[in-house]
N, CA, C and O atoms as a GROMACS GRO file, in nm:
protein
  620
    1MET      N    1   1.535   3.282   1.427
    1MET     CA    2   1.428   3.364   1.376
    1MET      C    3   1.473   3.432   1.247
    1MET      O    4   1.593   3.440   1.220
    2CYS      N    5   1.380   3.479   1.169
    2CYS     CA    6   1.418   3.547   1.046
    2CYS      C    7   1.502   3.669   1.080
    2CYS      O    8   1.486   3.728   1.187
    3ASP      N    9   1.592   3.705   0.990
    3ASP     CA   10   1.684   3.816   1.016
    3ASP      C   11   1.611   3.946   1.047
    3ASP      O   12   1.651   4.020   1.137
    4ASP      N   13   1.507   3.973   0.975
    4ASP     CA   14   1.430   4.095   0.992
    4ASP      C   15   1.286   4.054   1.020
    4ASP      O   16   1.233   3.968   0.950
    5SER      N   17   1.221   4.114   1.121
    5SER     CA   18   1.085   4.072   1.157
    5SER      C   19   0.986   4.095   1.044
    5SER      O   20   0.879   4.036   1.042
    6ARG      N   21   1.022   4.183   0.947
    6ARG     CA   22   0.932   4.210   0.836
    6ARG      C   23   0.962   4.122   0.716
    6ARG      O   24   0.885   4.120   0.620
    7SER      N   25   1.075   4.046   0.719
    7SER     CA   26   1.112   3.965   0.603
    7SER      C   27   1.034   3.834   0.604
    7SER      O   28   0.999   3.779   0.708
    8VAL      N   29   1.009   3.788   0.485
    8VAL     CA   30   0.936   3.663   0.468
    8VAL      C   31   1.026   3.570   0.388
    8VAL      O   32   1.085   3.613   0.289
    9PRO      N   33   1.040   3.443   0.429
    9PRO     CA   34   1.125   3.351   0.353
    9PRO      C   35   1.071   3.330   0.212
    9PRO      O   36   0.950   3.338   0.188
   10ASP      N   37   1.161   3.302   0.120
   10ASP     CA   38   1.123   3.279  -0.019
   10ASP      C   39   1.039   3.152  -0.032
   10ASP      O   40   1.055   3.058   0.046
   11LEU      N   41   0.950   3.151  -0.130
   11LEU     CA   42   0.869   3.032  -0.158
   11LEU      C   43   0.961   2.917  -0.196
   11LEU      O   44   1.056   2.936  -0.271
   12GLY      N   45   0.932   2.798  -0.144
   12GLY     CA   46   1.009   2.680  -0.177
   12GLY      C   47   1.126   2.654  -0.084
   12GLY      O   48   1.184   2.546  -0.090
   13THR      N   49   1.162   2.749   0.002
   13THR     CA   50   1.273   2.727   0.094
   13THR      C   51   1.224   2.652   0.216
   13THR      O   52   1.106   2.660   0.253
   14TYR      N   53   1.315   2.579   0.279
   14TYR     CA   54   1.281   2.505   0.400
   14TYR      C   55   1.318   2.590   0.521
   14TYR      O   56   1.423   2.654   0.525
   15MET      N   57   1.228   2.589   0.618
   15MET     CA   58   1.248   2.667   0.740
   15MET      C   59   1.220   2.576   0.861
   15MET      O   60   1.164   2.467   0.847
   16ALA      N   61   1.262   2.624   0.979
   16ALA     CA   62   1.239   2.550   1.103
   16ALA      C   63   1.174   2.643   1.204
   16ALA      O   64   1.198   2.764   1.204
   17ALA      N   65   1.092   2.586   1.290
   17ALA     CA   66   1.029   2.661   1.400
   17ALA      C   67   1.056   2.583   1.528
   17ALA      O   68   1.027   2.464   1.536
   18ASP      N   69   1.111   2.651   1.628
   18ASP     CA   70   1.141   2.584   1.754
   18ASP      C   71   1.014   2.567   1.834
   18ASP      O   72   0.933   2.659   1.847
   19ILE      N   73   0.997   2.446   1.889
   19ILE     CA   74   0.881   2.411   1.971
   19ILE      C   75   0.935   2.381   2.111
   19ILE      O   76   1.021   2.294   2.124
   20PRO      N   77   0.888   2.450   2.216
   20PRO     CA   78   0.939   2.423   2.351
   20PRO      C   79   0.913   2.278   2.392
   20PRO      O   80   0.799   2.231   2.386
   21GLY      N   81   1.017   2.209   2.435
   21GLY     CA   82   1.004   2.073   2.484
   21GLY      C   83   0.987   1.967   2.376
   21GLY      O   84   0.954   1.853   2.407
   22ALA      N   85   1.009   2.004   2.249
   22ALA     CA   86   0.993   1.908   2.140
   22ALA      C   87   1.096   1.937   2.031
   22ALA      O   88   1.168   2.036   2.037
   23SER      N   89   1.100   1.849   1.932
   23SER     CA   90   1.190   1.870   1.818
   23SER      C   91   1.140   1.989   1.737
   23SER      O   92   1.020   2.016   1.734
   24PRO      N   93   1.231   2.060   1.672
   24PRO     CA   94   1.187   2.171   1.586
   24PRO      C   95   1.097   2.121   1.474
   24PRO      O   96   1.111   2.009   1.426
   25ARG      N   97   1.006   2.205   1.435
   25ARG     CA   98   0.914   2.171   1.326
   25ARG      C   99   0.975   2.221   1.196
   25ARG      O  100   1.015   2.337   1.186
   26LEU      N  101   0.982   2.133   1.096
   26LEU     CA  102   1.042   2.166   0.968
   26LEU      C  103   0.936   2.178   0.861
   26LEU      O  104   0.836   2.107   0.865
   27GLY      N  105   0.956   2.268   0.765
   27GLY     CA  106   0.860   2.281   0.657
   27GLY      C  107   0.912   2.361   0.540
   27GLY      O  108   1.005   2.440   0.554
   28ARG      N  109   0.849   2.339   0.424
   28ARG     CA  110   0.881   2.412   0.301
   28ARG      C  111   0.777   2.521   0.285
   28ARG      O  112   0.657   2.495   0.295
   29VAL      N  113   0.821   2.641   0.260
   29VAL     CA  114   0.731   2.756   0.246
   29VAL      C  115   0.652   2.740   0.117
   29VAL      O  116   0.709   2.728   0.009
   30THR      N  117   0.519   2.740   0.130
   30THR     CA  118   0.432   2.724   0.012
   30THR      C  119   0.352   2.850  -0.018
   30THR      O  120   0.310   2.871  -0.132
   31ALA      N  121   0.329   2.935   0.083
   31ALA     CA  122   0.251   3.056   0.059
   31ALA      C  123   0.270   3.153   0.176
   31ALA      O  124   0.319   3.115   0.282
   32TRP      N  125   0.230   3.278   0.153
   32TRP     CA  126   0.229   3.379   0.258
   32TRP      C  127   0.106   3.463   0.236
   32TRP      O  128   0.086   3.516   0.126
   33ASP      N  129   0.021   3.476   0.338
   33ASP     CA  130  -0.104   3.548   0.321
   33ASP      C  131  -0.102   3.688   0.381
   33ASP      O  132  -0.208   3.748   0.400
   34GLY      N  133   0.014   3.741   0.411
   34GLY     CA  134   0.026   3.876   0.468
   34GLY      C  135   0.060   3.873   0.615
   34GLY      O  136   0.131   3.961   0.663
   35GLU      N  137   0.010   3.774   0.688
   35GLU     CA  138   0.039   3.762   0.830
   35GLU      C  139   0.109   3.630   0.863
   35GLU      O  140   0.200   3.626   0.945
   36LEU      N  141   0.066   3.522   0.799
   36LEU     CA  142   0.119   3.390   0.830
   36LEU      C  143   0.190   3.330   0.710
   36LEU      O  144   0.153   3.353   0.594
   37VAL      N  145   0.293   3.253   0.738
   37VAL     CA  146   0.364   3.177   0.637
   37VAL      C  147   0.306   3.036   0.640
   37VAL      O  148   0.296   2.975   0.746
   38HIS      N  149   0.269   2.983   0.524
   38HIS     CA  150   0.215   2.848   0.513
   38HIS      C  151   0.328   2.754   0.475
   38HIS      O  152   0.402   2.779   0.380
   39LEU      N  153   0.341   2.645   0.551
   39LEU     CA  154   0.450   2.550   0.530
   39LEU      C  155   0.395   2.410   0.513
   39LEU      O  156   0.289   2.376   0.564
   40GLU      N  157   0.471   2.329   0.440
   40GLU     CA  158   0.436   2.189   0.414
   40GLU      C  159   0.547   2.102   0.470
   40GLU      O  160   0.664   2.131   0.448
   41ARG      N  161   0.513   1.998   0.543
   41ARG     CA  162   0.614   1.910   0.602
   41ARG      C  163   0.697   1.843   0.493
   41ARG      O  164   0.643   1.807   0.389
   42PRO      N  165   0.828   1.826   0.516
   42PRO     CA  166   0.909   1.756   0.416
   42PRO      C  167   0.868   1.609   0.407
   42PRO      O  168   0.853   1.542   0.509
   43GLY      N  169   0.851   1.561   0.287
   43GLY     CA  170   0.810   1.422   0.268
   43GLY      C  171   0.660   1.403   0.276
   43GLY      O  172   0.614   1.290   0.260
   44GLY      N  173   0.582   1.507   0.301
   44GLY     CA  174   0.437   1.496   0.308
   44GLY      C  175   0.385   1.507   0.450
   44GLY      O  176   0.462   1.501   0.546
   45GLY      N  177   0.258   1.522   0.463
   45GLY     CA  178   0.196   1.536   0.594
   45GLY      C  179   0.111   1.661   0.598
   45GLY      O  180   0.092   1.728   0.497
   46ALA      N  181   0.060   1.690   0.716
   46ALA     CA  182  -0.030   1.804   0.733
   46ALA      C  183   0.046   1.936   0.717
   46ALA      O  184   0.157   1.951   0.767
   47ALA      N  185  -0.016   2.030   0.648
   47ALA     CA  186   0.042   2.164   0.634
   47ALA      C  187   0.023   2.239   0.764
   47ALA      O  188  -0.065   2.206   0.844
   48TRP      N  189   0.105   2.342   0.787
   48TRP     CA  190   0.096   2.420   0.909
   48TRP      C  191   0.134   2.564   0.879
   48TRP      O  192   0.188   2.594   0.772
   49THR      N  193   0.104   2.654   0.972
   49THR     CA  194   0.134   2.796   0.953
   49THR      C  195   0.215   2.848   1.070
   49THR      O  196   0.214   2.792   1.180
   50ALA      N  197   0.287   2.958   1.045
   50ALA     CA  198   0.366   3.022   1.150
   50ALA      C  199   0.382   3.169   1.113
   50ALA      O  200   0.372   3.206   0.996
   51VAL      N  201   0.407   3.250   1.213
   51VAL     CA  202   0.439   3.391   1.186
   51VAL      C  203   0.584   3.394   1.138
   51VAL      O  204   0.665   3.314   1.183
   52PRO      N  205   0.618   3.486   1.047
   52PRO     CA  206   0.754   3.488   0.993
   52PRO      C  207   0.862   3.504   1.100
   52PRO      O  208   0.971   3.449   1.085
   53SER      N  209   0.834   3.576   1.207
   53SER     CA  210   0.935   3.600   1.311
   53SER      C  211   0.966   3.473   1.391
   53SER      O  212   1.068   3.468   1.460
   54ALA      N  213   0.882   3.370   1.385
   54ALA     CA  214   0.904   3.246   1.459
   54ALA      C  215   0.985   3.145   1.378
   54ALA      O  216   1.016   3.036   1.429
   55LEU      N  217   1.020   3.179   1.255
   55LEU     CA  218   1.093   3.086   1.168
   55LEU      C  219   1.241   3.118   1.164
   55LEU      O  220   1.281   3.233   1.180
   56ARG      N  221   1.322   3.015   1.142
   56ARG     CA  222   1.466   3.032   1.127
   56ARG      C  223   1.514   2.935   1.020
   56ARG      O  224   1.441   2.843   0.981
   57ARG      N  225   1.636   2.956   0.972
   57ARG     CA  226   1.697   2.864   0.876
   57ARG      C  227   1.729   2.733   0.947
   57ARG      O  228   1.767   2.736   1.064
   58PRO      N  229   1.715   2.618   0.880
   58PRO     CA  230   1.746   2.490   0.945
   58PRO      C  231   1.897   2.476   0.969
   58PRO      O  232   1.979   2.526   0.892
   59THR      N  233   1.932   2.404   1.077
   59THR     CA  234   2.072   2.375   1.107
   59THR      C  235   2.121   2.270   1.008
   59THR      O  236   2.044   2.219   0.926
   60GLY      N  237   2.249   2.236   1.016
   60GLY     CA  238   2.306   2.133   0.928
   60GLY      C  239   2.238   1.998   0.946
   60GLY      O  240   2.207   1.931   0.847
   61ASP      N  241   2.214   1.958   1.071
   61ASP     CA  242   2.147   1.830   1.097
   61ASP      C  243   2.003   1.832   1.047
   61ASP      O  244   1.955   1.733   0.993
   62GLU      N  245   1.935   1.944   1.065
   62GLU     CA  246   1.797   1.955   1.017
   62GLU      C  247   1.793   1.953   0.865
   62GLU      O  248   1.702   1.895   0.806
   63SER      N  249   1.891   2.017   0.800
   63SER     CA  250   1.897   2.014   0.653
   63SER      C  251   1.921   1.873   0.603
   63SER      O  252   1.864   1.832   0.501
   64ALA      N  253   2.005   1.796   0.674
   64ALA     CA  254   2.029   1.656   0.637
   64ALA      C  255   1.900   1.576   0.650
   64ALA      O  256   1.870   1.493   0.564
   65LEU      N  257   1.824   1.598   0.758
   65LEU     CA  258   1.698   1.528   0.776
   65LEU      C  259   1.600   1.564   0.665
   65LEU      O  260   1.529   1.477   0.615
   66ILE      N  261   1.596   1.689   0.626
   66ILE     CA  262   1.508   1.732   0.517
   66ILE      C  263   1.545   1.660   0.388
   66ILE      O  264   1.457   1.615   0.315
   67ARG      N  265   1.676   1.648   0.360
   67ARG     CA  266   1.721   1.577   0.239
   67ARG      C  267   1.676   1.431   0.242
   67ARG      O  268   1.633   1.377   0.140
   68VAL      N  269   1.687   1.368   0.359
   68VAL     CA  270   1.645   1.228   0.371
   68VAL      C  271   1.496   1.215   0.347
   68VAL      O  272   1.452   1.124   0.276
   69LEU      N  273   1.417   1.304   0.405
   69LEU     CA  274   1.271   1.296   0.394
   69LEU      C  275   1.219   1.330   0.255
   69LEU      O  276   1.108   1.289   0.220
   70THR      N  277   1.295   1.404   0.177
   70THR     CA  278   1.245   1.448   0.046
   70THR      C  279   1.309   1.376  -0.071
   70THR      O  280   1.272   1.401  -0.186
   71THR      N  281   1.404   1.286  -0.045
   71THR     CA  282   1.471   1.213  -0.153
   71THR      C  283   1.393   1.086  -0.184
   71THR      O  284   1.375   1.002  -0.095
   72PRO      N  285   1.346   1.069  -0.308
   72PRO     CA  286   1.273   0.947  -0.343
   72PRO      C  287   1.367   0.826  -0.336
   72PRO      O  288   1.485   0.836  -0.369
   73VAL      N  289   1.312   0.714  -0.295
   73VAL     CA  290   1.388   0.591  -0.283
   73VAL      C  291   1.330   0.490  -0.381
   73VAL      O  292   1.209   0.467  -0.385
   74ALA      N  293   1.419   0.429  -0.460
   74ALA     CA  294   1.374   0.325  -0.554
   74ALA      C  295   1.341   0.199  -0.475
   74ALA      O  296   1.400   0.173  -0.371
   75ALA      N  297   1.246   0.123  -0.525
   75ALA     CA  298   1.208  -0.002  -0.460
   75ALA      C  299   1.327  -0.097  -0.458
   75ALA      O  300   1.406  -0.100  -0.551
   76ALA      N  301   1.339  -0.173  -0.351
   76ALA     CA  302   1.452  -0.265  -0.336
   76ALA      C  303   1.451  -0.369  -0.446
   76ALA      O  304   1.348  -0.427  -0.479
   77GLY      N  305   1.568  -0.392  -0.503
   77GLY     CA  306   1.581  -0.495  -0.605
   77GLY      C  307   1.532  -0.456  -0.743
   77GLY      O  308   1.533  -0.539  -0.834
   78ARG      N  309   1.488  -0.334  -0.760
   78ARG     CA  310   1.439  -0.291  -0.890
   78ARG      C  311   1.521  -0.173  -0.939
   78ARG      O  312   1.552  -0.081  -0.863
   79ALA      N  313   1.553  -0.175  -1.063
   79ALA     CA  314   1.621  -0.061  -1.123
   79ALA      C  315   1.516   0.046  -1.152
   79ALA      O  316   1.398   0.016  -1.172
   80HIS      N  317   1.560   0.170  -1.155
   80HIS     CA  318   1.469   0.280  -1.184
   80HIS      C  319   1.419   0.267  -1.328
   80HIS      O  320   1.497   0.241  -1.419
   81ARG      N  321   1.291   0.285  -1.346
   81ARG     CA  322   1.232   0.276  -1.480
   81ARG      C  323   1.185   0.414  -1.522
   81ARG      O  324   1.124   0.488  -1.445
   82ALA      N  325   1.214   0.447  -1.646
   82ALA     CA  326   1.171   0.577  -1.698
   82ALA      C  327   1.021   0.580  -1.720
   82ALA      O  328   0.957   0.684  -1.705
   83ARG      N  329   0.964   0.465  -1.757
   83ARG     CA  330   0.820   0.457  -1.780
   83ARG      C  331   0.759   0.355  -1.686
   83ARG      O  332   0.825   0.256  -1.653
   84PRO      N  333   0.635   0.376  -1.642
   84PRO     CA  334   0.572   0.277  -1.553
   84PRO      C  335   0.542   0.149  -1.629
   84PRO      O  336   0.533   0.148  -1.752
   85GLU      N  337   0.528   0.041  -1.554
   85GLU     CA  338   0.493  -0.086  -1.616
   85GLU      C  339   0.351  -0.080  -1.670
   85GLU      O  340   0.268  -0.006  -1.618
   86PRO      N  341   0.322  -0.157  -1.775
   86PRO     CA  342   0.186  -0.155  -1.828
   86PRO      C  343   0.089  -0.215  -1.726
   86PRO      O  344   0.129  -0.298  -1.644
   87PRO      N  345  -0.037  -0.175  -1.731
   87PRO     CA  346  -0.134  -0.229  -1.636
   87PRO      C  347  -0.161  -0.377  -1.660
   87PRO      O  348  -0.146  -0.427  -1.772
   88VAL      N  349  -0.201  -0.446  -1.555
   88VAL     CA  350  -0.237  -0.587  -1.566
   88VAL      C  351  -0.382  -0.593  -1.614
   88VAL      O  352  -0.470  -0.528  -1.557
   89VAL      N  353  -0.405  -0.669  -1.719
   89VAL     CA  354  -0.540  -0.684  -1.774
   89VAL      C  355  -0.590  -0.823  -1.741
   89VAL      O  356  -0.531  -0.923  -1.783
   90LEU      N  357  -0.697  -0.830  -1.665
   90LEU     CA  358  -0.755  -0.958  -1.626
   90LEU      C  359  -0.865  -0.997  -1.725
   90LEU      O  360  -0.933  -0.910  -1.778
   91PRO      N  361  -0.882  -1.127  -1.750
   91PRO     CA  362  -0.987  -1.168  -1.844
   91PRO      C  363  -1.126  -1.141  -1.784
   91PRO      O  364  -1.146  -1.146  -1.663
   92ALA      N  365  -1.219  -1.112  -1.872
   92ALA     CA  366  -1.356  -1.085  -1.827
   92ALA      C  367  -1.426  -1.213  -1.786
   92ALA      O  368  -1.511  -1.211  -1.696
   93GLU      N  369  -1.393  -1.323  -1.850
   93GLU     CA  370  -1.457  -1.451  -1.820
   93GLU      C  371  -1.381  -1.523  -1.709
   93GLU      O  372  -1.258  -1.524  -1.710
   94PRO      N  373  -1.453  -1.584  -1.613
   94PRO     CA  374  -1.384  -1.661  -1.509
   94PRO      C  375  -1.323  -1.789  -1.567
   94PRO      O  376  -1.361  -1.834  -1.675
   95LEU      N  377  -1.229  -1.844  -1.494
   95LEU     CA  378  -1.168  -1.970  -1.536
   95LEU      C  379  -1.272  -2.081  -1.538
   95LEU      O  380  -1.365  -2.079  -1.457
   96PRO      N  381  -1.257  -2.177  -1.629
   96PRO     CA  382  -1.351  -2.290  -1.627
   96PRO      C  383  -1.326  -2.376  -1.503
   96PRO      O  384  -1.215  -2.372  -1.449
   97PRO      N  385  -1.423  -2.451  -1.457
   97PRO     CA  386  -1.404  -2.537  -1.340
   97PRO      C  387  -1.288  -2.634  -1.361
   97PRO      O  388  -1.261  -2.676  -1.474
   98ALA      N  389  -1.221  -2.669  -1.253
   98ALA     CA  390  -1.108  -2.761  -1.259
   98ALA      C  391  -1.157  -2.902  -1.290
   98ALA      O  392  -1.271  -2.937  -1.259
   99VAL      N  393  -1.071  -2.982  -1.350
   99VAL     CA  394  -1.103  -3.121  -1.384
   99VAL      C  395  -1.038  -3.209  -1.278
   99VAL      O  396  -0.916  -3.206  -1.262
  100PRO      N  397  -1.118  -3.288  -1.204
  100PRO     CA  398  -1.058  -3.374  -1.101
  100PRO      C  399  -0.974  -3.486  -1.160
  100PRO      O  400  -0.998  -3.531  -1.272
  101THR      N  401  -0.876  -3.531  -1.083
  101THR     CA  402  -0.795  -3.645  -1.124
  101THR      C  403  -0.885  -3.769  -1.130
  101THR      O  404  -0.955  -3.798  -1.033
  102PRO      N  405  -0.885  -3.842  -1.241
  102PRO     CA  406  -0.974  -3.960  -1.253
  102PRO      C  407  -0.946  -4.062  -1.142
  102PRO      O  408  -0.832  -4.098  -1.116
  103GLY      N  409  -1.054  -4.106  -1.079
  103GLY     CA  410  -1.045  -4.209  -0.975
  103GLY      C  411  -1.005  -4.158  -0.838
  103GLY      O  412  -0.993  -4.237  -0.745
  104CYS      N  413  -0.985  -4.029  -0.822
  104CYS     CA  414  -0.947  -3.974  -0.691
  104CYS      C  415  -1.072  -3.918  -0.623
  104CYS      O  416  -1.128  -3.819  -0.670
  105PRO      N  417  -1.119  -3.979  -0.514
  105PRO     CA  418  -1.241  -3.931  -0.449
  105PRO      C  419  -1.224  -3.791  -0.389
  105PRO      O  420  -1.320  -3.714  -0.386
  106THR      N  421  -1.104  -3.757  -0.343
  106THR     CA  422  -1.083  -3.623  -0.285
  106THR      C  423  -1.097  -3.517  -0.394
  106THR      O  424  -1.158  -3.413  -0.370
  107CYS      N  425  -1.041  -3.544  -0.512
  107CYS     CA  426  -1.054  -3.448  -0.623
  107CYS      C  427  -1.200  -3.433  -0.664
  107CYS      O  428  -1.246  -3.321  -0.689
  108GLU      N  429  -1.272  -3.542  -0.672
  108GLU     CA  430  -1.413  -3.536  -0.710
  108GLU      C  431  -1.494  -3.458  -0.607
  108GLU      O  432  -1.582  -3.380  -0.642
  109PHE      N  433  -1.464  -3.482  -0.478
  109PHE     CA  434  -1.532  -3.411  -0.370
  109PHE      C  435  -1.503  -3.261  -0.378
  109PHE      O  436  -1.595  -3.180  -0.367
  110ALA      N  437  -1.375  -3.225  -0.397
  110ALA     CA  438  -1.338  -3.084  -0.407
  110ALA      C  439  -1.399  -3.020  -0.531
  110ALA      O  440  -1.438  -2.903  -0.527
  111ALA      N  441  -1.407  -3.095  -0.643
  111ALA     CA  442  -1.467  -3.042  -0.766
  111ALA      C  443  -1.616  -3.013  -0.745
  111ALA      O  444  -1.668  -2.914  -0.796
  112ALA      N  445  -1.684  -3.100  -0.670
  112ALA     CA  446  -1.826  -3.077  -0.641
  112ALA      C  447  -1.842  -2.950  -0.558
  112ALA      O  448  -1.932  -2.870  -0.583
  113TRP      N  449  -1.755  -2.932  -0.459
  113TRP     CA  450  -1.762  -2.810  -0.377
  113TRP      C  451  -1.725  -2.687  -0.459
  113TRP      O  452  -1.784  -2.581  -0.438
  114GLU      N  453  -1.630  -2.698  -0.551
  114GLU     CA  454  -1.594  -2.585  -0.635
  114GLU      C  455  -1.713  -2.543  -0.721
  114GLU      O  456  -1.745  -2.424  -0.729
  115ARG      N  457  -1.780  -2.640  -0.785
  115ARG     CA  458  -1.898  -2.608  -0.867
  115ARG      C  459  -2.006  -2.541  -0.782
  115ARG      O  460  -2.071  -2.446  -0.828
  116ASN      N  461  -2.026  -2.590  -0.659
  116ASN     CA  462  -2.124  -2.531  -0.569
  116ASN      C  463  -2.088  -2.386  -0.538
  116ASN      O  464  -2.175  -2.298  -0.539
  117ALA      N  465  -1.960  -2.359  -0.511
  117ALA     CA  466  -1.917  -2.222  -0.481
  117ALA      C  467  -1.933  -2.131  -0.603
  117ALA      O  468  -1.972  -2.016  -0.589
  118LEU      N  469  -1.903  -2.183  -0.722
  118LEU     CA  470  -1.919  -2.103  -0.843
  118LEU      C  471  -2.066  -2.069  -0.869
  118LEU      O  472  -2.096  -1.959  -0.914
  119ARG      N  473  -2.157  -2.164  -0.841
  119ARG     CA  474  -2.300  -2.134  -0.856
  119ARG      C  475  -2.343  -2.021  -0.765
  119ARG      O  476  -2.432  -1.944  -0.800
  120ARG      N  477  -2.280  -2.011  -0.647
  120ARG     CA  478  -2.313  -1.904  -0.552
  120ARG      C  479  -2.228  -1.780  -0.574
  120ARG      O  480  -2.235  -1.685  -0.495
  121HIS      N  481  -2.146  -1.778  -0.682
  121HIS     CA  482  -2.057  -1.666  -0.716
  121HIS      C  483  -1.956  -1.637  -0.606
  121HIS      O  484  -1.915  -1.523  -0.586
  122ASP      N  485  -1.916  -1.743  -0.534
  122ASP     CA  486  -1.813  -1.730  -0.430
  122ASP      C  487  -1.682  -1.778  -0.492
  122ASP      O  488  -1.638  -1.891  -0.469
  123HIS      N  489  -1.620  -1.691  -0.571
  123HIS     CA  490  -1.501  -1.728  -0.647
  123HIS      C  491  -1.379  -1.751  -0.558
  123HIS      O  492  -1.290  -1.828  -0.594
  124SER      N  493  -1.374  -1.687  -0.443
  124SER     CA  494  -1.263  -1.709  -0.351
  124SER      C  495  -1.266  -1.852  -0.296
  124SER      O  496  -1.163  -1.920  -0.292
  125ARG      N  497  -1.384  -1.896  -0.255
  125ARG     CA  498  -1.397  -2.033  -0.202
  125ARG      C  499  -1.373  -2.135  -0.313
  125ARG      O  500  -1.312  -2.240  -0.289
  126ALA      N  501  -1.421  -2.106  -0.433
  126ALA     CA  502  -1.398  -2.196  -0.546
  126ALA      C  503  -1.248  -2.210  -0.573
  126ALA      O  504  -1.200  -2.319  -0.602
  127ALA      N  505  -1.175  -2.100  -0.563
  127ALA     CA  506  -1.030  -2.105  -0.584
  127ALA      C  507  -0.963  -2.191  -0.478
  127ALA      O  508  -0.865  -2.260  -0.508
  128ASP      N  509  -1.013  -2.188  -0.354
  128ASP     CA  510  -0.957  -2.272  -0.248
  128ASP      C  511  -0.969  -2.420  -0.286
  128ASP      O  512  -0.874  -2.496  -0.267
  129PHE      N  513  -1.084  -2.462  -0.338
  129PHE     CA  514  -1.102  -2.602  -0.375
  129PHE      C  515  -1.020  -2.637  -0.498
  129PHE      O  516  -0.970  -2.750  -0.510
  130ARG      N  517  -1.004  -2.541  -0.590
  130ARG     CA  518  -0.920  -2.563  -0.709
  130ARG      C  519  -0.775  -2.586  -0.666
  130ARG      O  520  -0.707  -2.672  -0.721
  131VAL      N  521  -0.728  -2.508  -0.568
  131VAL     CA  522  -0.591  -2.525  -0.517
  131VAL      C  523  -0.577  -2.661  -0.450
  131VAL      O  524  -0.474  -2.727  -0.465
  132GLU      N  525  -0.678  -2.703  -0.376
  132GLU     CA  526  -0.672  -2.834  -0.311
  132GLU      C  527  -0.661  -2.945  -0.415
  132GLU      O  528  -0.583  -3.039  -0.398
  133MET      N  529  -0.739  -2.935  -0.523
  133MET     CA  530  -0.731  -3.038  -0.627
  133MET      C  531  -0.592  -3.040  -0.691
  133MET      O  532  -0.541  -3.147  -0.724
  134ARG      N  533  -0.533  -2.924  -0.708
  134ARG     CA  534  -0.402  -2.917  -0.772
  134ARG      C  535  -0.291  -2.967  -0.680
  134ARG      O  536  -0.197  -3.030  -0.728
  135ASN      N  537  -0.300  -2.940  -0.550
  135ASN     CA  538  -0.188  -2.964  -0.460
  135ASN      C  539  -0.197  -3.087  -0.371
  135ASN      O  540  -0.096  -3.129  -0.315
  136HIS      N  541  -0.312  -3.146  -0.356
  136HIS     CA  542  -0.318  -3.255  -0.258
  136HIS      C  543  -0.241  -3.378  -0.308
  136HIS      O  544  -0.235  -3.405  -0.428
  137PRO      N  545  -0.183  -3.451  -0.214
  137PRO     CA  546  -0.098  -3.565  -0.253
  137PRO      C  547  -0.177  -3.693  -0.279
  137PRO      O  548  -0.118  -3.801  -0.283
  138HIS      N  549  -0.305  -3.685  -0.298
  138HIS     CA  550  -0.393  -3.800  -0.320
  138HIS      C  551  -0.393  -3.898  -0.203
  138HIS      O  552  -0.418  -4.017  -0.219
  139THR      N  553  -0.364  -3.845  -0.084
  139THR     CA  554  -0.376  -3.927   0.037
  139THR      C  555  -0.464  -3.855   0.136
  139THR      O  556  -0.578  -3.897   0.158
  140ARG      N  557  -0.417  -3.748   0.195
  140ARG     CA  558  -0.492  -3.673   0.296
  140ARG      C  559  -0.499  -3.527   0.252
  140ARG      O  560  -0.394  -3.470   0.222
  141PRO      N  561  -0.616  -3.463   0.246
  141PRO     CA  562  -0.625  -3.326   0.196
  141PRO      C  563  -0.556  -3.226   0.289
  141PRO      O  564  -0.557  -3.240   0.411
  142LYS      N  565  -0.495  -3.124   0.227
  142LYS     CA  566  -0.433  -3.015   0.304
  142LYS      C  567  -0.541  -2.922   0.359
  142LYS      O  568  -0.526  -2.865   0.467
  143LEU      N  569  -0.646  -2.908   0.284
  143LEU     CA  570  -0.757  -2.820   0.322
  143LEU      C  571  -0.866  -2.906   0.384
  143LEU      O  572  -0.917  -2.997   0.318
  144PRO      N  573  -0.905  -2.878   0.509
  144PRO     CA  574  -1.014  -2.957   0.566
  144PRO      C  575  -1.144  -2.924   0.493
  144PRO      O  576  -1.194  -2.812   0.500
  145LEU      N  577  -1.198  -3.024   0.425
  145LEU     CA  578  -1.321  -3.003   0.349
  145LEU      C  579  -1.441  -3.011   0.441
  145LEU      O  580  -1.438  -3.087   0.538
  146PRO      N  581  -1.547  -2.935   0.413
  146PRO     CA  582  -1.668  -2.942   0.495
  146PRO      C  583  -1.729  -3.082   0.493
  146PRO      O  584  -1.713  -3.157   0.397
  147GLU      N  585  -1.798  -3.115   0.600
  147GLU     CA  586  -1.854  -3.250   0.616
  147GLU      C  587  -1.971  -3.277   0.521
  147GLU      O  588  -1.979  -3.385   0.463
  148ASP      N  589  -2.061  -3.181   0.504
  148ASP     CA  590  -2.178  -3.205   0.421
  148ASP      C  591  -2.147  -3.166   0.276
  148ASP      O  592  -2.125  -3.048   0.247
  149ALA      N  593  -2.145  -3.263   0.188
  149ALA     CA  594  -2.109  -3.241   0.049
  149ALA      C  595  -2.228  -3.187  -0.029
  149ALA      O  596  -2.342  -3.223  -0.001
  150PRO      N  597  -2.202  -3.100  -0.127
  150PRO     CA  598  -2.314  -3.054  -0.212
  150PRO      C  599  -2.359  -3.170  -0.302
  150PRO      O  600  -2.279  -3.255  -0.341
  151ALA      N  601  -2.484  -3.173  -0.332
  151ALA     CA  602  -2.546  -3.272  -0.421
  151ALA      C  603  -2.519  -3.415  -0.371
  151ALA      O  604  -2.513  -3.508  -0.452
  152GLY      N  605  -2.504  -3.434  -0.240
  152GLY     CA  606  -2.492  -3.568  -0.182
  152GLY      C  607  -2.366  -3.643  -0.216
  152GLY      O  608  -2.366  -3.766  -0.206
  153ARG      N  609  -2.258  -3.576  -0.255
  153ARG     CA  610  -2.135  -3.647  -0.292
  153ARG      C  611  -2.038  -3.646  -0.175
  153ARG      O  612  -2.021  -3.543  -0.110
  154ARG      N  613  -1.975  -3.757  -0.147
  154ARG     CA  614  -1.875  -3.769  -0.040
  154ARG      C  615  -1.759  -3.852  -0.095
  154ARG      O  616  -1.778  -3.934  -0.184
  155PRO      N  617  -1.638  -3.829  -0.042
  155PRO     CA  618  -1.525  -3.907  -0.089
  155PRO      C  619  -1.532  -4.051  -0.044
  155PRO      O  620  -1.443  -4.130  -0.076
   0.00000   0.00000   0.00000
């Protein structure tokens, strides 16, 4: 508990409150409204309040936990950057339809389905057919194509 029942911990300090049957609650003092101390969980989370007499200084293990929860961690495999990366700018115009491999019925069939999807503004489905045209081994398609072809075209 605080040394003096009338003392209030300094703003920005970390304090602990014992909870019966649970781990102590840790928090950084953010405000005091005259009766209650307002605390913020280390590392983020819901704010909470306590009376000053219910708070105590954190133990060594609790202080170590607070350091772990409040220390920023760099992303794995990346060096720290002083400035953020520039934003990705996508083109306003969609990609033109894919060109099927000449003489390949599977490519022609997928191209017909891609054009059909683009007419319906289903760009995700169109991309699936574009990937099939790019990746299929010209024997058996990786993507099971629908049975009914648009505009009466079949492989």
